[in-house]
VEXROLO-612922 format. One record per residue: x, y, z of N, C-alpha, C, O in turn. Coordinates in steps of 0.05 Angstrom, whole numbers. Layout:
<n_x=X n_y=Y n_z=Z ca_x=X ca_y=Y ca_z=Z c_x=X c_y=Y c_z=Z o_x=X o_y=Y o_z=Z>;
...
REM end
This chain:
<n_x=370 n_y=-456 n_z=127 ca_x=342 ca_y=-450 ca_z=123 c_x=338 c_y=-442 c_z=94 o_x=354 o_y=-428 o_z=82>;
<n_x=316 n_y=-450 n_z=83 ca_x=310 ca_y=-445 ca_z=55 c_x=299 c_y=-417 c_z=51 o_x=285 o_y=-407 o_z=69>;
<n_x=305 n_y=-405 n_z=28 ca_x=294 ca_y=-379 ca_z=22 c_x=267 c_y=-381 c_z=7 o_x=255 o_y=-360 o_z=1>;
<n_x=258 n_y=-405 n_z=2 ca_x=233 ca_y=-409 ca_z=-13 c_x=209 c_y=-401 c_z=5 o_x=208 o_y=-409 o_z=28>;
<n_x=190 n_y=-386 n_z=-7 ca_x=166 ca_y=-379 ca_z=8 c_x=149 c_y=-403 c_z=12 o_x=146 o_y=-420 o_z=-5>;
<n_x=137 n_y=-404 n_z=36 ca_x=118 ca_y=-426 ca_z=41 c_x=91 c_y=-418 c_z=32 o_x=82 o_y=-396 o_z=36>;
<n_x=78 n_y=-437 n_z=18 ca_x=50 ca_y=-433 ca_z=9 c_x=33 c_y=-453 c_z=23 o_x=42 o_y=-474 o_z=33>;
<n_x=8 n_y=-446 n_z=25 ca_x=-11 ca_y=-466 ca_z=33 c_x=-31 c_y=-469 c_z=11 o_x=-33 o_y=-453 o_z=-8>;
<n_x=-46 n_y=-490 n_z=12 ca_x=-65 ca_y=-496 ca_z=-10 c_x=-94 c_y=-492 c_z=0 o_x=-100 o_y=-498 o_z=24>;
<n_x=-111 n_y=-482 n_z=-17 ca_x=-138 ca_y=-477 ca_z=-10 c_x=-155 c_y=-502 c_z=-13 o_x=-175 o_y=-506 o_z=1>;
<n_x=-146 n_y=-520 n_z=-30 ca_x=-162 ca_y=-544 ca_z=-37 c_x=-147 c_y=-569 c_z=-29 o_x=-122 o_y=-569 o_z=-26>;
<n_x=-161 n_y=-591 n_z=-27 ca_x=-149 ca_y=-616 ca_z=-19 c_x=-132 c_y=-628 c_z=-42 o_x=-114 o_y=-644 o_z=-37>;
<n_x=-138 n_y=-621 n_z=-67 ca_x=-122 ca_y=-631 ca_z=-89 c_x=-96 c_y=-616 c_z=-94 o_x=-80 o_y=-622 o_z=-111>;
<n_x=-92 n_y=-595 n_z=-77 ca_x=-67 ca_y=-579 ca_z=-78 c_x=-62 c_y=-566 c_z=-105 o_x=-39 o_y=-566 o_z=-114>;
<n_x=-83 n_y=-556 n_z=-117 ca_x=-80 ca_y=-542 ca_z=-143 c_x=-82 c_y=-511 c_z=-139 o_x=-73 o_y=-496 o_z=-157>;
<n_x=-94 n_y=-503 n_z=-117 ca_x=-98 ca_y=-474 ca_z=-113 c_x=-80 c_y=-464 c_z=-91 o_x=-85 o_y=-468 o_z=-67>;
<n_x=-58 n_y=-451 n_z=-100 ca_x=-38 ca_y=-441 ca_z=-81 c_x=-46 c_y=-414 c_z=-70 o_x=-56 o_y=-397 o_z=-84>;
<n_x=-40 n_y=-411 n_z=-44 ca_x=-44 ca_y=-385 ca_z=-31 c_x=-17 c_y=-376 c_z=-21 o_x=0 o_y=-392 o_z=-13>;
<n_x=-12 n_y=-349 n_z=-23 ca_x=13 ca_y=-339 ca_z=-13 c_x=13 c_y=-339 c_z=18 o_x=-8 o_y=-346 o_z=30>;
<n_x=34 n_y=-331 n_z=31 ca_x=34 ca_y=-332 ca_z=60 c_x=13 c_y=-315 c_z=74 o_x=6 o_y=-320 o_z=97>;
<n_x=2 n_y=-295 n_z=60 ca_x=-20 ca_y=-279 ca_z=71 c_x=-47 c_y=-288 c_z=63 o_x=-67 o_y=-275 o_z=71>;
<n_x=-49 n_y=-309 n_z=48 ca_x=-76 ca_y=-320 ca_z=41 c_x=-87 c_y=-311 c_z=15 o_x=-111 o_y=-315 o_z=9>;
<n_x=-71 n_y=-297 n_z=-2 ca_x=-81 ca_y=-287 ca_z=-28 c_x=-74 c_y=-308 c_z=-49 o_x=-54 o_y=-322 o_z=-47>;
<n_x=-91 n_y=-310 n_z=-70 ca_x=-85 ca_y=-328 ca_z=-92 c_x=-59 c_y=-322 c_z=-105 o_x=-52 o_y=-299 o_z=-110>;
<n_x=-43 n_y=-343 n_z=-109 ca_x=-18 ca_y=-340 ca_z=-123 c_x=-23 c_y=-335 c_z=-153 o_x=-11 o_y=-318 o_z=-166>;
<n_x=-42 n_y=-350 n_z=-164 ca_x=-49 ca_y=-347 ca_z=-192 c_x=-78 c_y=-335 c_z=-194 o_x=-97 o_y=-350 o_z=-190>;
<n_x=-79 n_y=-309 n_z=-199 ca_x=-105 ca_y=-296 ca_z=-200 c_x=-123 c_y=-306 c_z=-222 o_x=-148 o_y=-303 o_z=-220>;
<n_x=-112 n_y=-318 n_z=-242 ca_x=-128 ca_y=-329 ca_z=-265 c_x=-145 c_y=-353 c_z=-256 o_x=-163 o_y=-360 o_z=-270>;
<n_x=-138 n_y=-365 n_z=-233 ca_x=-154 ca_y=-388 ca_z=-224 c_x=-180 c_y=-379 c_z=-211 o_x=-198 o_y=-396 o_z=-207>;
<n_x=-184 n_y=-354 n_z=-206 ca_x=-207 ca_y=-345 ca_z=-191 c_x=-233 c_y=-350 c_z=-206 o_x=-235 o_y=-346 o_z=-230>;
<n_x=-253 n_y=-360 n_z=-192 ca_x=-280 ca_y=-363 ca_z=-202 c_x=-299 c_y=-363 c_z=-178 o_x=-290 o_y=-360 o_z=-155>;
<n_x=-324 n_y=-366 n_z=-182 ca_x=-344 ca_y=-365 ca_z=-161 c_x=-339 c_y=-387 c_z=-140 o_x=-341 o_y=-382 o_z=-116>;
<n_x=-333 n_y=-411 n_z=-150 ca_x=-328 ca_y=-433 ca_z=-131 c_x=-304 c_y=-427 c_z=-113 o_x=-305 o_y=-432 o_z=-89>;
<n_x=-282 n_y=-417 n_z=-125 ca_x=-259 ca_y=-410 ca_z=-110 c_x=-265 c_y=-387 c_z=-90 o_x=-255 o_y=-387 o_z=-68>;
<n_x=-280 n_y=-368 n_z=-99 ca_x=-288 ca_y=-346 ca_z=-81 c_x=-303 c_y=-357 c_z=-57 o_x=-298 o_y=-348 o_z=-34>;
<n_x=-320 n_y=-376 n_z=-61 ca_x=-334 ca_y=-388 ca_z=-38 c_x=-315 c_y=-403 c_z=-20 o_x=-319 o_y=-402 o_z=5>;
<n_x=-295 n_y=-417 n_z=-31 ca_x=-275 ca_y=-430 ca_z=-15 c_x=-258 c_y=-410 c_z=1 o_x=-252 o_y=-414 o_z=24>;
<n_x=-251 n_y=-388 n_z=-12 ca_x=-235 ca_y=-367 ca_z=1 c_x=-252 c_y=-355 c_z=24 o_x=-241 o_y=-349 o_z=45>;
<n_x=-277 n_y=-350 n_z=19 ca_x=-295 ca_y=-339 ca_z=39 c_x=-297 c_y=-358 c_z=63 o_x=-296 o_y=-350 o_z=86>;
<n_x=-301 n_y=-384 n_z=57 ca_x=-303 ca_y=-404 ca_z=78 c_x=-277 c_y=-404 c_z=94 o_x=-278 o_y=-407 o_z=119>;
<n_x=-254 n_y=-401 n_z=81 ca_x=-228 ca_y=-400 ca_z=94 c_x=-227 c_y=-376 c_z=113 o_x=-213 o_y=-376 o_z=133>;
<n_x=-242 n_y=-355 n_z=105 ca_x=-243 ca_y=-330 ca_z=122 c_x=-265 c_y=-332 c_z=143 o_x=-267 o_y=-314 o_z=160>;
<n_x=-280 n_y=-354 n_z=143 ca_x=-302 ca_y=-357 ca_z=162 c_x=-327 c_y=-342 c_z=154 o_x=-344 o_y=-336 o_z=171>;
<n_x=-330 n_y=-337 n_z=128 ca_x=-354 ca_y=-323 ca_z=119 c_x=-370 c_y=-340 c_z=100 o_x=-360 o_y=-358 o_z=86>;
<n_x=-396 n_y=-335 n_z=99 ca_x=-414 ca_y=-347 ca_z=80 c_x=-424 c_y=-324 c_z=63 o_x=-436 o_y=-305 o_z=73>;
<n_x=-419 n_y=-326 n_z=37 ca_x=-425 ca_y=-303 ca_z=19 c_x=-455 c_y=-302 c_z=13 o_x=-468 o_y=-322 o_z=6>;
<n_x=-466 n_y=-277 n_z=15 ca_x=-493 ca_y=-272 ca_z=8 c_x=-493 c_y=-253 c_z=-16 o_x=-472 o_y=-245 o_z=-26>;
<n_x=-517 n_y=-245 n_z=-25 ca_x=-519 ca_y=-226 ca_z=-47 c_x=-506 c_y=-200 c_z=-40 o_x=-493 o_y=-188 o_z=-58>;
<n_x=-508 n_y=-191 n_z=-15 ca_x=-495 ca_y=-166 ca_z=-7 c_x=-464 c_y=-168 c_z=-9 o_x=-451 o_y=-149 o_z=-17>;
<n_x=-453 n_y=-191 n_z=-2 ca_x=-424 ca_y=-195 ca_z=-5 c_x=-417 c_y=-194 c_z=-35 o_x=-397 o_y=-181 o_z=-42>;
<n_x=-432 n_y=-207 n_z=-51 ca_x=-426 ca_y=-209 ca_z=-79 c_x=-426 c_y=-182 c_z=-93 o_x=-409 o_y=-177 o_z=-111>;
<n_x=-444 n_y=-164 n_z=-86 ca_x=-444 ca_y=-138 ca_z=-99 c_x=-419 c_y=-122 c_z=-92 o_x=-409 o_y=-107 o_z=-109>;
<n_x=-409 n_y=-126 n_z=-68 ca_x=-384 ca_y=-112 ca_z=-60 c_x=-360 c_y=-126 c_z=-74 o_x=-342 o_y=-112 o_z=-84>;
<n_x=-360 n_y=-152 n_z=-76 ca_x=-338 ca_y=-166 ca_z=-89 c_x=-337 c_y=-158 c_z=-118 o_x=-315 o_y=-153 o_z=-129>;
<n_x=-360 n_y=-157 n_z=-132 ca_x=-360 ca_y=-149 ca_z=-160 c_x=-351 c_y=-120 c_z=-163 o_x=-336 o_y=-113 o_z=-182>;
<n_x=-359 n_y=-103 n_z=-145 ca_x=-351 ca_y=-75 ca_z=-146 c_x=-320 c_y=-73 c_z=-143 o_x=-308 o_y=-57 o_z=-158>;
<n_x=-308 n_y=-88 n_z=-126 ca_x=-279 ca_y=-88 ca_z=-122 c_x=-265 c_y=-99 c_z=-146 o_x=-244 o_y=-89 o_z=-154>;
<n_x=-276 n_y=-120 n_z=-158 ca_x=-263 ca_y=-132 ca_z=-182 c_x=-265 c_y=-112 c_z=-205 o_x=-246 o_y=-109 o_z=-221>;
<n_x=-287 n_y=-97 n_z=-207 ca_x=-290 ca_y=-76 ca_z=-228 c_x=-269 c_y=-54 c_z=-223 o_x=-257 o_y=-44 o_z=-241>;
<n_x=-267 n_y=-46 n_z=-197 ca_x=-247 ca_y=-25 ca_z=-190 c_x=-219 c_y=-34 c_z=-198 o_x=-204 o_y=-19 o_z=-209>;
<n_x=-212 n_y=-59 n_z=-192 ca_x=-186 ca_y=-70 ca_z=-199 c_x=-182 c_y=-70 c_z=-230 o_x=-160 o_y=-62 o_z=-239>;
<n_x=-202 n_y=-78 n_z=-245 ca_x=-199 ca_y=-78 ca_z=-274 c_x=-195 c_y=-50 c_z=-285 o_x=-182 o_y=-46 o_z=-305>;
<n_x=-207 n_y=-31 n_z=-272 ca_x=-205 ca_y=-3 ca_z=-281 c_x=-179 c_y=10 c_z=-273 o_x=-166 o_y=24 o_z=-289>;
<n_x=-170 n_y=6 n_z=-248 ca_x=-147 ca_y=21 ca_z=-237 c_x=-122 c_y=3 c_z=-233 o_x=-101 o_y=13 o_z=-225>;
<n_x=-125 n_y=-23 n_z=-238 ca_x=-103 ca_y=-42 ca_z=-235 c_x=-92 c_y=-43 c_z=-207 o_x=-68 o_y=-48 o_z=-202>;
<n_x=-109 n_y=-40 n_z=-187 ca_x=-103 ca_y=-43 ca_z=-159 c_x=-128 c_y=-47 c_z=-143 o_x=-149 o_y=-37 o_z=-150>;
<n_x=-126 n_y=-62 n_z=-122 ca_x=-148 ca_y=-66 ca_z=-104 c_x=-150 c_y=-41 c_z=-86 o_x=-130 o_y=-31 o_z=-77>;
<n_x=-174 n_y=-32 n_z=-80 ca_x=-177 ca_y=-7 ca_z=-64 c_x=-171 c_y=-11 c_z=-35 o_x=-178 o_y=-31 o_z=-23>;
<n_x=-158 n_y=9 n_z=-23 ca_x=-155 ca_y=11 ca_z=6 c_x=-182 c_y=21 c_z=17 o_x=-201 o_y=25 o_z=1>;
<n_x=-184 n_y=25 n_z=43 ca_x=-210 ca_y=31 ca_z=55 c_x=-224 c_y=57 c_z=44 o_x=-247 o_y=56 o_z=37>;
<n_x=-210 n_y=79 n_z=43 ca_x=-223 ca_y=104 ca_z=34 c_x=-233 c_y=102 c_z=5 o_x=-256 o_y=109 o_z=0>;
<n_x=-216 n_y=93 n_z=-14 ca_x=-227 ca_y=90 ca_z=-41 c_x=-249 c_y=69 c_z=-43 o_x=-267 o_y=71 o_z=-59>;
<n_x=-248 n_y=48 n_z=-26 ca_x=-269 ca_y=28 ca_z=-26 c_x=-295 c_y=40 c_z=-17 o_x=-316 o_y=35 o_z=-29>;
<n_x=-295 n_y=55 n_z=5 ca_x=-319 ca_y=68 ca_z=14 c_x=-330 c_y=87 c_z=-7 o_x=-354 o_y=87 o_z=-12>;
<n_x=-313 n_y=103 n_z=-19 ca_x=-321 ca_y=122 ca_z=-40 c_x=-334 c_y=107 c_z=-64 o_x=-355 o_y=115 o_z=-74>;
<n_x=-320 n_y=86 n_z=-73 ca_x=-331 ca_y=71 ca_z=-96 c_x=-357 c_y=58 c_z=-90 o_x=-376 o_y=57 o_z=-106>;
<n_x=-359 n_y=48 n_z=-65 ca_x=-384 ca_y=35 ca_z=-57 c_x=-407 c_y=55 c_z=-55 o_x=-429 o_y=50 o_z=-64>;
<n_x=-401 n_y=79 n_z=-44 ca_x=-421 ca_y=100 ca_z=-42 c_x=-430 c_y=109 c_z=-70 o_x=-454 o_y=113 o_z=-75>;
<n_x=-411 n_y=112 n_z=-88 ca_x=-418 ca_y=121 ca_z=-116 c_x=-435 c_y=100 c_z=-131 o_x=-453 o_y=107 o_z=-146>;
<n_x=-429 n_y=75 n_z=-126 ca_x=-441 ca_y=53 ca_z=-141 c_x=-467 c_y=43 c_z=-128 o_x=-487 o_y=38 o_z=-141>;
<n_x=-467 n_y=40 n_z=-101 ca_x=-489 ca_y=28 ca_z=-87 c_x=-505 c_y=47 c_z=-69 o_x=-525 o_y=38 o_z=-57>;
<n_x=-496 n_y=72 n_z=-66 ca_x=-511 ca_y=91 ca_z=-51 c_x=-501 c_y=95 c_z=-23 o_x=-484 o_y=80 o_z=-13>;
<n_x=-512 n_y=115 n_z=-10 ca_x=-504 ca_y=123 ca_z=17 c_x=-508 c_y=101 c_z=38 o_x=-492 o_y=99 o_z=56>;
<n_x=-529 n_y=85 n_z=36 ca_x=-535 ca_y=64 ca_z=56 c_x=-512 c_y=44 c_z=57 o_x=-506 o_y=33 o_z=79>;
<n_x=-500 n_y=38 n_z=35 ca_x=-479 ca_y=18 ca_z=34 c_x=-451 c_y=30 c_z=32 o_x=-431 o_y=16 o_z=36>;
<n_x=-449 n_y=55 n_z=25 ca_x=-424 ca_y=68 ca_z=21 c_x=-412 c_y=80 c_z=46 o_x=-407 o_y=104 o_z=48>;
<n_x=-408 n_y=63 n_z=66 ca_x=-396 ca_y=72 ca_z=91 c_x=-380 c_y=49 c_z=104 o_x=-386 o_y=25 o_z=99>;
<n_x=-361 n_y=55 n_z=120 ca_x=-344 ca_y=35 ca_z=132 c_x=-358 c_y=16 c_z=151 o_x=-351 o_y=-7 o_z=153>;
<n_x=-379 n_y=25 n_z=164 ca_x=-394 ca_y=8 ca_z=183 c_x=-407 c_y=-15 c_z=167 o_x=-406 o_y=-38 o_z=176>;
<n_x=-420 n_y=-8 n_z=145 ca_x=-433 ca_y=-29 ca_z=129 c_x=-412 c_y=-49 c_z=119 o_x=-417 o_y=-73 o_z=121>;
<n_x=-390 n_y=-39 n_z=109 ca_x=-369 ca_y=-57 ca_z=99 c_x=-357 c_y=-75 c_z=121 o_x=-351 o_y=-98 o_z=116>;
<n_x=-354 n_y=-63 n_z=145 ca_x=-343 ca_y=-79 ca_z=167 c_x=-363 c_y=-99 c_z=177 o_x=-355 o_y=-120 o_z=188>;
<n_x=-388 n_y=-94 n_z=174 ca_x=-409 ca_y=-113 ca_z=181 c_x=-407 c_y=-138 c_z=163 o_x=-409 o_y=-160 o_z=173>;
<n_x=-403 n_y=-133 n_z=137 ca_x=-402 ca_y=-155 ca_z=118 c_x=-375 c_y=-169 c_z=119 o_x=-373 o_y=-194 o_z=118>;
<n_x=-353 n_y=-154 n_z=122 ca_x=-326 ca_y=-164 ca_z=121 c_x=-311 c_y=-154 c_z=146 o_x=-295 o_y=-136 o_z=144>;
<n_x=-316 n_y=-166 n_z=170 ca_x=-304 ca_y=-157 ca_z=195 c_x=-273 c_y=-157 c_z=194 o_x=-261 o_y=-172 o_z=180>;
<n_x=-262 n_y=-139 n_z=210 ca_x=-233 ca_y=-137 ca_z=211 c_x=-224 c_y=-115 c_z=192 o_x=-228 o_y=-92 o_z=197>;
<n_x=-211 n_y=-123 n_z=171 ca_x=-202 ca_y=-105 ca_z=150 c_x=-216 c_y=-111 c_z=124 o_x=-208 o_y=-128 o_z=108>;
<n_x=-238 n_y=-96 n_z=119 ca_x=-254 ca_y=-102 ca_z=95 c_x=-238 c_y=-102 c_z=69 o_x=-241 o_y=-120 o_z=53>;
<n_x=-220 n_y=-82 n_z=64 ca_x=-205 ca_y=-83 ca_z=39 c_x=-189 c_y=-108 c_z=35 o_x=-188 o_y=-120 o_z=13>;
<n_x=-175 n_y=-117 n_z=56 ca_x=-159 ca_y=-141 ca_z=54 c_x=-176 c_y=-166 c_z=50 o_x=-170 o_y=-183 o_z=33>;
<n_x=-197 n_y=-168 n_z=66 ca_x=-214 ca_y=-192 ca_z=64 c_x=-228 c_y=-193 c_z=37 o_x=-230 o_y=-215 o_z=25>;
<n_x=-238 n_y=-171 n_z=27 ca_x=-252 ca_y=-170 ca_z=1 c_x=-232 c_y=-177 c_z=-21 o_x=-239 o_y=-193 o_z=-39>;
<n_x=-208 n_y=-166 n_z=-20 ca_x=-188 ca_y=-171 ca_z=-41 c_x=-182 c_y=-201 c_z=-41 o_x=-179 o_y=-213 o_z=-63>;
<n_x=-178 n_y=-213 n_z=-18 ca_x=-172 ca_y=-242 ca_z=-17 c_x=-194 c_y=-258 c_z=-30 o_x=-189 o_y=-275 o_z=-48>;
<n_x=-219 n_y=-253 n_z=-22 ca_x=-242 ca_y=-268 ca_z=-33 c_x=-246 c_y=-262 c_z=-62 o_x=-254 o_y=-280 o_z=-77>;
<n_x=-240 n_y=-238 n_z=-71 ca_x=-243 ca_y=-230 ca_z=-99 c_x=-220 c_y=-240 c_z=-116 o_x=-220 o_y=-236 o_z=-141>;
<n_x=-201 n_y=-253 n_z=-104 ca_x=-178 ca_y=-264 ca_z=-120 c_x=-159 c_y=-243 c_z=-129 o_x=-145 o_y=-247 o_z=-149>;
<n_x=-157 n_y=-221 n_z=-115 ca_x=-140 ca_y=-199 ca_z=-122 c_x=-116 c_y=-197 c_z=-104 o_x=-116 o_y=-209 o_z=-82>;
<n_x=-95 n_y=-182 n_z=-112 ca_x=-72 ca_y=-178 ca_z=-94 c_x=-80 c_y=-160 c_z=-70 o_x=-101 o_y=-147 o_z=-70>;
<n_x=-63 n_y=-161 n_z=-50 ca_x=-67 ca_y=-144 ca_z=-26 c_x=-69 c_y=-115 c_z=-34 o_x=-52 o_y=-106 o_z=-49>;
<n_x=-89 n_y=-100 n_z=-23 ca_x=-90 ca_y=-72 ca_z=-29 c_x=-66 c_y=-57 c_z=-19 o_x=-54 o_y=-63 o_z=1>;
<n_x=-58 n_y=-36 n_z=-34 ca_x=-36 ca_y=-20 ca_z=-26 c_x=-45 c_y=-4 c_z=-1 o_x=-69 o_y=1 o_z=3>;
<n_x=-26 n_y=4 n_z=15 ca_x=-31 ca_y=19 ca_z=40 c_x=-47 c_y=3 c_z=61 o_x=-57 o_y=14 o_z=80>;
<n_x=-48 n_y=-24 n_z=58 ca_x=-60 ca_y=-40 ca_z=79 c_x=-37 c_y=-55 c_z=94 o_x=-19 o_y=-66 o_z=82>;
<n_x=-39 n_y=-54 n_z=120 ca_x=-18 ca_y=-67 ca_z=136 c_x=-23 c_y=-96 c_z=138 o_x=-8 o_y=-111 o_z=151>;
REM end
């Protein structure tokens, strides 16, 4: 058996590699088009509400060099977008399942620390 990790591709031209958990292998490839493909792969259609959270997470990553886990994500959302959006229920409505992991994938970032 080979020790090489298996990748899958996001696109039909096989230029956009995803790791075994669905995160971009090359974060530099990320753009709006790829974000929409990643969201589609997650079964989501991005709206303005999604985009404000994605941008918030990308800003968080640029500042702290890590994607936020749930508590820091809720806190950052609350500080930036207010009480109405700064809660786990709102985030789970937009990104069902594990919001930090799904947002990080779509935002082209690595898996958040402390996420299973």
